[in-house]
The first five atom37 places (N, CA, C, CB, O) and aatype in JSON, in Angstrom:
{
  "aatype": [12, 0, 13, 9, 14, 13, 11, 7, 0, 11, 9, 0, 10, 10, 13, 5, 7, 5, 10, 9, 0, 18, 5, 1, 3, 5, 11, 14, 6, 9, 14, 13, 14, 7, 12, 17, 3, 10, 14, 7, 7, 7, 1, 6, 2, 3, 6, 15, 14, 19, 6, 4, 0, 9, 1, 6, 16, 7, 6, 6, 13, 2, 9, 16, 9, 3, 14, 0, 17, 9, 19, 17, 6, 1, 18, 18, 14, 0, 1, 9, 16, 16, 3, 14, 7, 15, 18, 13, 10, 19, 7, 11, 10, 6, 3, 7, 13, 7, 14, 9, 1, 13, 7, 3, 6, 7, 5, 5, 17, 0, 9, 12, 15, 9, 16, 3, 13, 10, 3, 8, 14, 3, 19, 19, 6, 15, 10, 11, 15, 1, 10, 1, 3, 18, 10, 0, 6, 2, 12],
  "atom_mask": [
    [1, 1, 1, 1, 1],
    [1, 1, 1, 1, 1],
    [1, 1, 1, 1, 1],
    [1, 1, 1, 1, 1],
    [1, 1, 1, 1, 1],
    [1, 1, 1, 1, 1],
    [1, 1, 1, 1, 1],
    [1, 1, 1, 0, 1],
    [1, 1, 1, 1, 1],
    [1, 1, 1, 1, 1],
    [1, 1, 1, 1, 1],
    [1, 1, 1, 1, 1],
    [1, 1, 1, 1, 1],
    [1, 1, 1, 1, 1],
    [1, 1, 1, 1, 1],
    [1, 1, 1, 1, 1],
    [1, 1, 1, 0, 1],
    [1, 1, 1, 1, 1],
    [1, 1, 1, 1, 1],
    [1, 1, 1, 1, 1],
    [1, 1, 1, 1, 1],
    [1, 1, 1, 1, 1],
    [1, 1, 1, 1, 1],
    [1, 1, 1, 1, 1],
    [1, 1, 1, 1, 1],
    [1, 1, 1, 1, 1],
    [1, 1, 1, 1, 1],
    [1, 1, 1, 1, 1],
    [1, 1, 1, 1, 1],
    [1, 1, 1, 1, 1],
    [1, 1, 1, 1, 1],
    [1, 1, 1, 1, 1],
    [1, 1, 1, 1, 1],
    [1, 1, 1, 0, 1],
    [1, 1, 1, 1, 1],
    [1, 1, 1, 1, 1],
    [1, 1, 1, 1, 1],
    [1, 1, 1, 1, 1],
    [1, 1, 1, 1, 1],
    [1, 1, 1, 0, 1],
    [1, 1, 1, 0, 1],
    [1, 1, 1, 0, 1],
    [1, 1, 1, 1, 1],
    [1, 1, 1, 1, 1],
    [1, 1, 1, 1, 1],
    [1, 1, 1, 1, 1],
    [1, 1, 1, 1, 1],
    [1, 1, 1, 1, 1],
    [1, 1, 1, 1, 1],
    [1, 1, 1, 1, 1],
    [1, 1, 1, 1, 1],
    [1, 1, 1, 1, 1],
    [1, 1, 1, 1, 1],
    [1, 1, 1, 1, 1],
    [1, 1, 1, 1, 1],
    [1, 1, 1, 1, 1],
    [1, 1, 1, 1, 1],
    [1, 1, 1, 0, 1],
    [1, 1, 1, 1, 1],
    [1, 1, 1, 1, 1],
    [1, 1, 1, 1, 1],
    [1, 1, 1, 1, 1],
    [1, 1, 1, 1, 1],
    [1, 1, 1, 1, 1],
    [1, 1, 1, 1, 1],
    [1, 1, 1, 1, 1],
    [1, 1, 1, 1, 1],
    [1, 1, 1, 1, 1],
    [1, 1, 1, 1, 1],
    [1, 1, 1, 1, 1],
    [1, 1, 1, 1, 1],
    [1, 1, 1, 1, 1],
    [1, 1, 1, 1, 1],
    [1, 1, 1, 1, 1],
    [1, 1, 1, 1, 1],
    [1, 1, 1, 1, 1],
    [1, 1, 1, 1, 1],
    [1, 1, 1, 1, 1],
    [1, 1, 1, 1, 1],
    [1, 1, 1, 1, 1],
    [1, 1, 1, 1, 1],
    [1, 1, 1, 1, 1],
    [1, 1, 1, 1, 1],
    [1, 1, 1, 1, 1],
    [1, 1, 1, 0, 1],
    [1, 1, 1, 1, 1],
    [1, 1, 1, 1, 1],
    [1, 1, 1, 1, 1],
    [1, 1, 1, 1, 1],
    [1, 1, 1, 1, 1],
    [1, 1, 1, 0, 1],
    [1, 1, 1, 1, 1],
    [1, 1, 1, 1, 1],
    [1, 1, 1, 1, 1],
    [1, 1, 1, 1, 1],
    [1, 1, 1, 0, 1],
    [1, 1, 1, 1, 1],
    [1, 1, 1, 0, 1],
    [1, 1, 1, 1, 1],
    [1, 1, 1, 1, 1],
    [1, 1, 1, 1, 1],
    [1, 1, 1, 1, 1],
    [1, 1, 1, 0, 1],
    [1, 1, 1, 1, 1],
    [1, 1, 1, 1, 1],
    [1, 1, 1, 0, 1],
    [1, 1, 1, 1, 1],
    [1, 1, 1, 1, 1],
    [1, 1, 1, 1, 1],
    [1, 1, 1, 1, 1],
    [1, 1, 1, 1, 1],
    [1, 1, 1, 1, 1],
    [1, 1, 1, 1, 1],
    [1, 1, 1, 1, 1],
    [1, 1, 1, 1, 1],
    [1, 1, 1, 1, 1],
    [1, 1, 1, 1, 1],
    [1, 1, 1, 1, 1],
    [1, 1, 1, 1, 1],
    [1, 1, 1, 1, 1],
    [1, 1, 1, 1, 1],
    [1, 1, 1, 1, 1],
    [1, 1, 1, 1, 1],
    [1, 1, 1, 1, 1],
    [1, 1, 1, 1, 1],
    [1, 1, 1, 1, 1],
    [1, 1, 1, 1, 1],
    [1, 1, 1, 1, 1],
    [1, 1, 1, 1, 1],
    [1, 1, 1, 1, 1],
    [1, 1, 1, 1, 1],
    [1, 1, 1, 1, 1],
    [1, 1, 1, 1, 1],
    [1, 1, 1, 1, 1],
    [1, 1, 1, 1, 1],
    [1, 1, 1, 1, 1],
    [1, 1, 1, 1, 1],
    [1, 1, 1, 1, 1],
    [1, 1, 1, 1, 1]
  ],
  "atom_positions": [
    [[134.76, 50.57, -101.02], [134.86, 50.01, -102.35], [135.43, 48.6, -102.27], [135.74, 50.91, -103.25], [136.38, 48.35, -101.53]],
    [[134.87, 47.69, -103.02], [135.37, 46.32, -103.06], [136.55, 46.26, -104.03], [134.25, 45.32, -103.49], [136.59, 46.97, -105.03]],
    [[137.5, 45.41, -103.7], [138.63, 45.23, -104.6], [139.01, 43.76, -104.62], [139.84, 46.11, -104.17], [138.71, 43.0, -103.69]],
    [[139.68, 43.39, -105.69], [140.14, 42.02, -105.88], [141.32, 41.78, -104.94], [140.55, 41.75, -107.37], [142.17, 42.67, -104.79]],
    [[141.4, 40.61, -104.29], [142.58, 40.34, -103.45], [143.87, 40.57, -104.24], [142.53, 38.87, -102.91], [143.97, 40.22, -105.42]],
    [[144.86, 41.17, -103.58], [146.09, 41.57, -104.28], [147.28, 41.48, -103.36], [145.96, 42.99, -104.84], [147.15, 41.42, -102.14]],
    [[148.48, 41.49, -103.98], [149.72, 41.41, -103.19], [150.38, 42.75, -102.98], [150.69, 40.47, -103.85], [151.18, 42.91, -102.05]],
    [[150.09, 43.74, -103.82], [150.72, 45.03, -103.68], [150.18, 46.04, -104.67], [0.0, 0.0, 0.0], [149.31, 45.73, -105.48]],
    [[150.71, 47.26, -104.59], [150.26, 48.34, -105.46], [151.44, 49.25, -105.82], [149.13, 49.16, -104.78], [152.32, 49.5, -104.99]],
    [[151.44, 49.73, -107.04], [152.4, 50.72, -107.52], [151.63, 51.94, -107.98], [153.3, 50.15, -108.68], [150.47, 51.83, -108.4]],
    [[152.27, 53.11, -107.9], [151.59, 54.34, -108.3], [152.54, 55.22, -109.12], [151.07, 55.11, -107.08], [153.7, 55.41, -108.76]],
    [[152.01, 55.74, -110.21], [152.71, 56.75, -110.99], [152.17, 58.1, -110.53], [152.5, 56.55, -112.55], [150.99, 58.4, -110.7]],
    [[153.03, 58.9, -109.94], [152.66, 60.23, -109.49], [153.07, 61.23, -110.56], [153.32, 60.58, -108.12], [154.25, 61.38, -110.85]],
    [[152.1, 61.9, -111.13], [152.34, 62.79, -112.27], [152.19, 64.25, -111.87], [151.4, 62.45, -113.42], [151.3, 64.62, -111.11]],
    [[153.08, 65.07, -112.41], [152.99, 66.52, -112.24], [153.65, 67.17, -113.45], [153.67, 66.99, -110.91], [154.85, 67.03, -113.67]],
    [[152.85, 67.89, -114.23], [153.33, 68.63, -115.39], [154.2, 67.78, -116.31], [154.11, 69.84, -114.94], [155.29, 68.19, -116.71]],
    [[153.72, 66.58, -116.64], [154.41, 65.71, -117.59], [155.6, 64.97, -117.02], [0.0, 0.0, 0.0], [156.37, 64.36, -117.77]],
    [[155.76, 65.02, -115.71], [156.88, 64.32, -115.06], [156.35, 63.34, -114.03], [157.84, 65.33, -114.42], [155.2, 63.41, -113.61]],
    [[157.24, 62.43, -113.62], [156.91, 61.49, -112.54], [158.16, 61.25, -111.72], [156.35, 60.16, -113.11], [159.27, 61.59, -112.12]],
    [[157.96, 60.64, -110.55], [159.08, 60.32, -109.68], [159.31, 58.81, -109.74], [158.81, 60.78, -108.21], [158.37, 58.02, -109.72]],
    [[160.58, 58.43, -109.82], [160.96, 57.02, -109.89], [162.23, 56.82, -109.07], [161.17, 56.56, -111.36], [162.9, 57.78, -108.7]],
    [[162.55, 55.56, -108.81], [163.78, 55.27, -108.1], [164.44, 54.02, -108.68], [163.52, 55.09, -106.59], [163.78, 53.17, -109.27]],
    [[165.74, 53.94, -108.48], [166.5, 52.77, -108.93], [166.58, 51.78, -107.77], [167.92, 53.17, -109.43], [167.06, 52.11, -106.68]],
    [[166.11, 50.57, -108.04], [166.09, 49.54, -107.01], [167.5, 49.16, -106.58], [165.34, 48.29, -107.52], [168.47, 49.35, -107.32]],
    [[167.6, 48.64, -105.36], [168.89, 48.16, -104.87], [169.44, 47.08, -105.79], [168.77, 47.64, -103.44], [168.68, 46.4, -106.49]],
    [[170.74, 46.93, -105.78], [171.41, 45.93, -106.6], [171.6, 44.67, -105.75], [172.78, 46.45, -107.14], [172.73, 44.29, -105.44]],
    [[170.5, 44.03, -105.38], [170.53, 42.83, -104.55], [169.93, 41.67, -105.35], [169.76, 43.06, -103.21], [168.79, 41.77, -105.8]],
    [[170.66, 40.59, -105.52], [170.15, 39.5, -106.35], [168.9, 38.82, -105.8], [171.21, 38.48, -106.53], [168.17, 38.17, -106.55]],
    [[168.64, 38.97, -104.5], [167.48, 38.29, -103.9], [166.17, 39.05, -104.09], [167.73, 38.08, -102.43], [165.11, 38.52, -103.73]],
    [[166.19, 40.27, -104.63], [164.96, 41.02, -104.83], [164.56, 40.99, -106.31], [165.12, 42.47, -104.34], [165.42, 40.81, -107.18]],
    [[163.28, 41.17, -106.59], [162.87, 41.25, -108.0], [163.43, 42.5, -108.66], [161.33, 41.24, -108.11], [163.5, 43.56, -108.04]],
    [[163.83, 42.38, -109.88], [164.29, 43.5, -110.71], [165.43, 44.31, -110.08], [163.13, 44.42, -110.99], [165.33, 45.54, -110.01]],
    [[166.49, 43.66, -109.63], [167.59, 44.42, -109.01], [168.18, 45.44, -109.98], [168.69, 43.46, -108.53], [168.41, 45.15, -111.15]],
    [[168.43, 46.64, -109.47], [169.05, 47.7, -110.25], [168.13, 48.38, -111.25], [0.0, 0.0, 0.0], [168.55, 49.35, -111.89]],
    [[166.91, 47.93, -111.4], [165.99, 48.52, -112.37], [165.31, 49.75, -111.76], [164.93, 47.48, -112.84], [165.26, 49.9, -110.54]],
    [[164.79, 50.61, -112.63], [164.03, 51.77, -112.2], [162.59, 51.36, -111.94], [164.11, 52.9, -113.24], [162.02, 50.58, -112.7]],
    [[162.02, 51.9, -110.88], [160.73, 51.47, -110.37], [159.91, 52.7, -109.97], [160.91, 50.51, -109.17], [160.43, 53.81, -109.92]],
    [[158.65, 52.48, -109.67], [157.76, 53.52, -109.19], [157.46, 53.3, -107.71], [156.45, 53.55, -110.01], [157.67, 52.2, -107.2]],
    [[156.97, 54.31, -107.02], [156.59, 54.12, -105.62], [155.55, 53.01, -105.48], [156.04, 55.43, -105.05], [154.74, 52.77, -106.37]],
    [[155.6, 52.35, -104.35], [154.64, 51.29, -104.06], [155.35, 50.06, -103.55], [0.0, 0.0, 0.0], [156.57, 50.03, -103.43]],
    [[154.56, 49.05, -103.25], [155.14, 47.82, -102.73], [154.08, 46.89, -102.22], [0.0, 0.0, 0.0], [152.92, 46.93, -102.64]],
    [[154.49, 46.04, -101.3], [153.64, 44.98, -100.8], [152.55, 45.46, -99.85], [0.0, 0.0, 0.0], [152.73, 46.39, -99.07]],
    [[151.43, 44.79, -99.96], [150.27, 45.07, -99.11], [150.54, 44.63, -97.68], [149.01, 44.37, -99.66], [151.16, 43.59, -97.45]],
    [[150.08, 45.42, -96.72], [150.16, 45.06, -95.31], [148.75, 44.91, -94.77], [150.96, 46.12, -94.5], [147.87, 45.74, -95.02]],
    [[148.54, 43.82, -94.03], [147.26, 43.55, -93.38], [146.11, 43.62, -94.38], [147.01, 44.55, -92.23], [146.17, 42.97, -95.43]],
    [[145.08, 44.39, -94.08], [143.91, 44.44, -94.96], [143.82, 45.77, -95.71], [142.64, 44.21, -94.16], [142.72, 46.26, -95.98]],
    [[144.96, 46.36, -96.04], [144.98, 47.63, -96.77], [144.24, 47.51, -98.1], [146.43, 48.08, -97.02], [144.21, 46.46, -98.73]],
    [[143.64, 48.62, -98.49], [143.1, 48.74, -99.85], [144.27, 49.07, -100.78], [141.97, 49.84, -99.93], [145.35, 49.42, -100.29]],
    [[144.09, 48.98, -102.09], [145.16, 49.39, -103.0], [145.6, 50.84, -102.79], [144.72, 49.22, -104.43], [146.8, 51.13, -102.81]],
    [[144.65, 51.73, -102.57], [144.98, 53.15, -102.34], [145.77, 53.31, -101.05], [143.69, 54.01, -102.28], [146.79, 54.01, -101.03]],
    [[145.33, 52.67, -99.99], [146.04, 52.76, -98.71], [147.46, 52.21, -98.83], [145.29, 51.99, -97.62], [148.4, 52.78, -98.27]],
    [[147.63, 51.12, -99.57], [148.95, 50.53, -99.78], [149.87, 51.5, -100.51], [148.83, 49.21, -100.56], [151.0, 51.73, -100.09]],
    [[149.38, 52.07, -101.61], [150.2, 53.0, -102.4], [150.55, 54.25, -101.61], [149.46, 53.39, -103.68], [151.67, 54.74, -101.69]],
    [[149.59, 54.77, -100.85], [149.84, 55.97, -100.04], [150.89, 55.69, -98.97], [148.53, 56.47, -99.39], [151.82, 56.47, -98.8]],
    [[150.75, 54.59, -98.26], [151.72, 54.25, -97.21], [153.11, 54.07, -97.79], [151.29, 52.97, -96.47], [154.07, 54.64, -97.29]],
    [[153.22, 53.29, -98.85], [154.53, 53.03, -99.46], [155.18, 54.31, -99.97], [154.39, 52.02, -100.61], [156.38, 54.5, -99.8]],
    [[154.41, 55.19, -100.58], [154.96, 56.45, -101.09], [155.47, 57.32, -99.95], [153.91, 57.22, -101.91], [156.5, 57.98, -100.07]],
    [[154.75, 57.32, -98.85], [155.22, 58.06, -97.67], [156.51, 57.5, -97.13], [0.0, 0.0, 0.0], [157.42, 58.25, -96.77]],
    [[156.61, 56.17, -97.07], [157.83, 55.53, -96.56], [159.01, 55.74, -97.5], [157.59, 54.04, -96.36], [160.13, 55.96, -97.04]],
    [[158.76, 55.68, -98.8], [159.85, 55.73, -99.78], [160.33, 57.14, -100.1], [159.42, 55.05, -101.04], [161.52, 57.35, -100.35]],
    [[159.41, 58.12, -100.1], [159.75, 59.47, -100.56], [159.3, 60.59, -99.62], [159.16, 59.7, -101.9], [159.61, 61.76, -99.87]],
    [[158.58, 60.26, -98.56], [158.01, 61.27, -97.68], [157.02, 62.17, -98.41], [159.13, 62.11, -97.06], [156.89, 63.35, -98.08]],
    [[156.34, 61.62, -99.4], [155.31, 62.35, -100.13], [153.96, 61.93, -99.55], [155.38, 62.08, -101.69], [153.65, 60.74, -99.46]],
    [[153.17, 62.92, -99.17], [151.82, 62.65, -98.66], [150.84, 62.82, -99.81], [151.47, 63.6, -97.47], [150.8, 63.86, -100.46]],
    [[150.06, 61.78, -100.05], [149.1, 61.78, -101.16], [147.69, 61.91, -100.6], [149.24, 60.49, -102.01], [147.3, 61.18, -99.7]],
    [[146.95, 62.85, -101.16], [145.52, 62.94, -100.87], [144.83, 61.9, -101.77], [144.97, 64.41, -101.14], [145.04, 61.91, -102.98]],
    [[144.02, 61.02, -101.2], [143.34, 60.01, -102.04], [142.56, 60.63, -103.2], [142.41, 59.19, -101.18], [142.35, 59.96, -104.22]],
    [[142.11, 61.86, -103.07], [141.37, 62.53, -104.15], [142.24, 62.77, -105.38], [140.81, 63.85, -103.66], [141.72, 62.97, -106.47]],
    [[143.56, 62.74, -105.21], [144.46, 62.96, -106.34], [144.6, 61.71, -107.21], [145.83, 63.37, -105.83], [145.1, 61.8, -108.33]],
    [[144.16, 60.57, -106.72], [144.28, 59.33, -107.49], [143.17, 59.3, -108.53], [144.21, 58.08, -106.55], [141.98, 59.29, -108.19]],
    [[143.57, 59.28, -109.78], [142.63, 59.43, -110.89], [142.41, 58.14, -111.67], [143.1, 60.5, -111.82], [141.53, 58.07, -112.53]],
    [[143.21, 57.1, -111.39], [143.09, 55.88, -112.17], [143.6, 54.71, -111.34], [143.86, 55.99, -113.51], [144.59, 54.83, -110.63]],
    [[142.91, 53.59, -111.44], [143.28, 52.39, -110.7], [142.87, 51.18, -111.52], [142.61, 52.37, -109.28], [141.75, 51.11, -112.02]],
    [[143.79, 50.22, -111.65], [143.46, 49.0, -112.39], [144.18, 47.82, -111.74], [143.86, 49.13, -113.89], [145.32, 47.91, -111.31]],
    [[143.46, 46.7, -111.7], [144.01, 45.44, -111.21], [144.68, 44.72, -112.38], [142.91, 44.56, -110.56], [144.13, 44.67, -113.48]],
    [[145.86, 44.15, -112.12], [146.57, 43.33, -113.11], [146.83, 41.96, -112.51], [147.92, 44.02, -113.54], [147.48, 41.85, -111.47]],
    [[146.32, 40.91, -113.15], [146.55, 39.55, -112.64], [148.04, 39.2, -112.64], [145.76, 38.53, -113.49], [148.82, 39.74, -113.43]],
    [[148.41, 38.29, -111.76], [149.79, 37.8, -111.71], [150.04, 36.86, -112.89], [150.07, 37.08, -110.36], [149.1, 36.28, -113.45]],
    [[151.29, 36.72, -113.26], [151.65, 35.79, -114.35], [151.35, 34.35, -113.96], [153.14, 35.93, -114.71], [150.91, 33.56, -114.8]],
    [[151.58, 34.02, -112.7], [151.24, 32.69, -112.18], [149.8, 32.8, -111.68], [152.24, 32.22, -111.02], [149.51, 33.52, -110.73]],
    [[148.9, 32.09, -112.33], [147.47, 32.3, -112.09], [147.01, 31.98, -110.67], [146.69, 31.47, -113.05], [145.94, 32.43, -110.27]],
    [[147.78, 31.24, -109.92], [147.39, 30.95, -108.54], [147.83, 32.04, -107.56], [147.96, 29.61, -108.1], [147.42, 32.03, -106.41]],
    [[148.67, 32.96, -108.01], [149.14, 34.05, -107.16], [148.2, 35.26, -107.27], [150.58, 34.46, -107.56], [147.55, 35.45, -108.3]],
    [[148.11, 36.06, -106.2], [147.33, 37.29, -106.31], [148.04, 38.29, -107.22], [147.08, 37.91, -104.9], [149.27, 38.31, -107.3]],
    [[147.27, 39.1, -107.88], [147.84, 40.12, -108.75], [148.16, 41.38, -107.97], [0.0, 0.0, 0.0], [148.32, 41.35, -106.75]],
    [[148.26, 42.49, -108.69], [148.58, 43.77, -108.05], [147.79, 44.89, -108.73], [150.1, 44.05, -108.13], [147.2, 44.71, -109.79]],
    [[147.81, 46.03, -108.08], [147.12, 47.2, -108.61], [148.13, 48.23, -109.08], [146.19, 47.82, -107.54], [149.22, 48.37, -108.53]],
    [[147.73, 48.93, -110.13], [148.51, 50.06, -110.63], [147.61, 51.28, -110.56], [149.04, 49.82, -112.11], [146.47, 51.26, -111.04]],
    [[148.12, 52.34, -109.96], [147.35, 53.56, -109.77], [148.1, 54.73, -110.39], [147.09, 53.82, -108.27], [149.32, 54.69, -110.58]],
    [[147.35, 55.77, -110.71], [147.94, 57.02, -111.19], [147.37, 58.14, -110.34], [147.64, 57.25, -112.72], [146.16, 58.23, -110.13]],
    [[148.27, 58.98, -109.85], [147.87, 60.15, -109.08], [148.4, 61.41, -109.73], [0.0, 0.0, 0.0], [149.52, 61.43, -110.24]],
    [[147.6, 62.44, -109.72], [148.02, 63.74, -110.25], [148.24, 64.69, -109.08], [146.96, 64.33, -111.25], [147.31, 65.06, -108.37]],
    [[149.5, 65.07, -108.88], [149.86, 65.97, -107.79], [149.44, 67.39, -108.15], [151.39, 65.9, -107.5], [149.56, 67.81, -109.3]],
    [[148.96, 68.12, -107.17], [148.47, 69.47, -107.42], [149.57, 70.53, -107.3], [147.36, 69.79, -106.47], [149.54, 71.54, -108.0]],
    [[150.54, 70.29, -106.41], [151.54, 71.31, -106.14], [152.97, 70.81, -106.3], [151.36, 71.84, -104.74], [153.88, 71.33, -105.66]],
    [[153.19, 69.82, -107.13], [154.53, 69.31, -107.32], [154.86, 68.21, -106.33], [0.0, 0.0, 0.0], [154.01, 67.77, -105.57]],
    [[156.1, 67.78, -106.34], [156.54, 66.65, -105.54], [156.9, 67.02, -104.12], [157.72, 65.99, -106.2], [156.99, 66.16, -103.25]],
    [[157.11, 68.32, -103.87], [157.44, 68.76, -102.52], [158.84, 68.35, -102.13], [0.0, 0.0, 0.0], [159.6, 67.85, -102.96]],
    [[159.19, 68.56, -100.86], [160.53, 68.15, -100.41], [160.59, 66.63, -100.29], [160.88, 68.81, -99.05], [159.8, 66.02, -99.57]],
    [[161.52, 66.03, -100.99], [161.68, 64.58, -101.0], [162.64, 64.17, -99.89], [162.19, 64.07, -102.39], [163.71, 64.77, -99.74]],
    [[162.27, 63.18, -99.14], [163.18, 62.53, -98.2], [163.21, 61.07, -98.6], [162.74, 62.73, -96.67], [162.28, 60.32, -98.3]],
    [[164.27, 60.68, -99.28], [164.39, 59.33, -99.82], [164.59, 58.34, -98.68], [165.55, 59.24, -100.84], [165.44, 58.54, -97.81]],
    [[163.81, 57.28, -98.7], [163.88, 56.26, -97.66], [165.12, 55.38, -97.79], [0.0, 0.0, 0.0], [166.08, 55.74, -98.47]],
    [[165.08, 54.23, -97.14], [166.26, 53.36, -97.09], [166.24, 52.25, -98.13], [166.38, 52.77, -95.73], [167.09, 51.36, -98.09]],
    [[165.28, 52.28, -99.05], [165.26, 51.3, -100.13], [165.62, 52.0, -101.43], [163.87, 50.62, -100.24], [165.09, 53.07, -101.73]],
    [[166.5, 51.41, -102.19], [166.87, 51.97, -103.48], [168.21, 52.69, -103.45], [0.0, 0.0, 0.0], [168.71, 53.07, -102.39]],
    [[168.76, 52.87, -104.66], [170.07, 53.51, -104.81], [169.97, 55.02, -105.0], [170.81, 52.9, -105.97], [170.78, 55.78, -104.48]],
    [[168.96, 55.44, -105.76], [168.79, 56.85, -106.07], [167.37, 57.07, -106.58], [169.85, 57.33, -107.12], [166.67, 56.13, -106.95]],
    [[166.98, 58.34, -106.6], [165.66, 58.68, -107.14], [165.83, 59.78, -108.17], [164.68, 59.11, -106.02], [166.86, 60.46, -108.21]],
    [[164.81, 59.96, -109.0], [164.85, 61.0, -110.02], [163.43, 61.41, -110.37], [165.61, 60.52, -111.28], [162.49, 60.62, -110.31]],
    [[163.3, 62.66, -110.74], [162.08, 63.14, -111.37], [162.4, 63.19, -112.85], [161.61, 64.56, -110.8], [163.33, 63.87, -113.27]],
    [[161.62, 62.46, -113.63], [161.89, 62.37, -115.07], [160.6, 62.58, -115.85], [162.53, 61.01, -115.43], [159.5, 62.41, -115.33]],
    [[160.76, 62.93, -117.1], [159.58, 63.1, -117.94], [158.94, 61.73, -118.17], [159.94, 63.79, -119.29], [159.61, 60.7, -118.12]],
    [[157.65, 61.74, -118.43], [156.95, 60.49, -118.73], [157.6, 59.82, -119.93], [155.44, 60.74, -119.01], [157.78, 58.6, -119.94]],
    [[157.96, 60.6, -120.94], [158.6, 60.05, -122.14], [159.93, 59.39, -121.8], [158.82, 61.15, -123.19], [160.2, 58.28, -122.27]],
    [[160.75, 60.04, -121.0], [162.04, 59.45, -120.61], [161.84, 58.15, -119.83], [162.85, 60.45, -119.77], [162.58, 57.19, -120.03]],
    [[160.84, 58.12, -118.96], [160.54, 56.91, -118.2], [160.16, 55.78, -119.15], [159.41, 57.16, -117.19], [160.67, 54.67, -119.04]],
    [[159.27, 56.07, -120.09], [158.8, 55.03, -121.02], [159.9, 54.57, -121.97], [157.61, 55.53, -121.82], [159.87, 53.43, -122.43]],
    [[160.85, 55.44, -122.27], [161.94, 55.1, -123.19], [163.16, 54.51, -122.5], [162.36, 56.31, -123.96], [164.06, 53.98, -123.16]],
    [[163.21, 54.58, -121.17], [164.39, 54.15, -120.42], [164.55, 52.63, -120.52], [164.28, 54.59, -118.93], [163.59, 51.9, -120.25]],
    [[165.73, 52.15, -120.89], [165.92, 50.7, -121.03], [165.94, 49.94, -119.72], [167.2, 50.43, -121.76], [165.78, 48.71, -119.72]],
    [[166.12, 50.63, -118.6], [166.23, 49.95, -117.31], [165.03, 50.18, -116.4], [167.48, 50.39, -116.61], [165.15, 50.07, -115.18]],
    [[163.88, 50.5, -116.98], [162.64, 50.6, -116.2], [161.95, 49.25, -116.25], [161.7, 51.74, -116.75], [161.95, 48.6, -117.3]],
    [[161.37, 48.82, -115.13], [160.63, 47.57, -115.08], [159.56, 47.6, -116.17], [159.98, 47.35, -113.66], [158.71, 48.49, -116.19]],
    [[159.61, 46.63, -117.08], [158.78, 46.65, -118.29], [157.28, 46.66, -117.99], [159.1, 45.46, -119.15], [156.52, 47.34, -118.68]],
    [[156.85, 45.93, -116.98], [155.41, 45.9, -116.68], [154.9, 47.27, -116.27], [155.12, 44.87, -115.58], [153.73, 47.6, -116.52]],
    [[155.74, 48.09, -115.64], [155.31, 49.43, -115.25], [155.15, 50.33, -116.47], [156.32, 50.05, -114.27], [154.24, 51.15, -116.52]],
    [[156.03, 50.17, -117.45], [155.88, 50.92, -118.7], [154.55, 50.56, -119.36], [157.06, 50.63, -119.65], [153.81, 51.44, -119.8]],
    [[154.27, 49.29, -119.43], [153.04, 48.81, -120.06], [151.81, 49.36, -119.35], [153.01, 47.28, -120.08], [150.85, 49.77, -119.99]],
    [[151.83, 49.35, -118.04], [150.69, 49.82, -117.26], [150.5, 51.33, -117.4], [150.86, 49.44, -115.8], [149.37, 51.81, -117.49]],
    [[151.59, 52.06, -117.41], [151.49, 53.5, -117.61], [150.96, 53.8, -119.01], [152.86, 54.18, -117.39], [150.17, 54.72, -119.2]],
    [[151.39, 53.03, -119.98], [150.87, 53.2, -121.35], [149.37, 52.92, -121.4], [151.61, 52.27, -122.34], [148.65, 53.59, -122.13]],
    [[148.88, 51.93, -120.63], [147.45, 51.67, -120.56], [146.7, 52.92, -120.09], [147.16, 50.48, -119.62], [145.69, 53.31, -120.68]],
    [[147.22, 53.53, -119.04], [146.59, 54.75, -118.53], [146.62, 55.86, -119.59], [147.3, 55.23, -117.24], [145.6, 56.5, -119.86]],
    [[147.78, 56.07, -120.18], [147.92, 57.15, -121.16], [147.01, 56.94, -122.36], [149.37, 57.26, -121.61], [146.43, 57.9, -122.88]],
    [[146.87, 55.7, -122.81], [146.02, 55.4, -123.97], [144.56, 55.74, -123.68], [146.15, 53.91, -124.35], [143.82, 56.13, -124.59]],
    [[144.15, 55.6, -122.46], [142.77, 55.86, -122.08], [142.52, 57.3, -121.67], [142.37, 54.96, -120.96], [141.37, 57.74, -121.62]],
    [[143.58, 58.05, -121.39], [143.39, 59.37, -120.78], [144.14, 60.51, -121.44], [143.8, 59.31, -119.38], [144.14, 61.62, -120.92]],
    [[144.75, 60.28, -122.55], [145.47, 61.38, -123.21], [144.96, 61.6, -124.61], [146.97, 61.1, -123.25], [145.44, 62.49, -125.31]]
  ]
}
């Protein structure tokens, strides 16, 4: 599959109305310090958006994703038009989140309802907007 050049990918992993998120480190040199985020991150080499999201989720949570579980994918342009944008994906887990092994990035993780995630004041706003795009088209 062809895809638009991109810098990274984030994924909302859904299971029975819940998703997994983590609180970013409190480091001033990173984007959105201390905010709640979804699995994903920067692209490595020539990864596809799906490959990027799967690798990052494995590194961050030890969750193995079957590509068949990914039900939605959309490219979002960067705010600075000369920069590459990113992809947002949604995956539906078949058997829950499994045993989580939290990686070395972030302060803590949580499984929260989609509603709580969307209402949380400390979630990265662009992720809320992107998840709402998916929900508007699929619920």
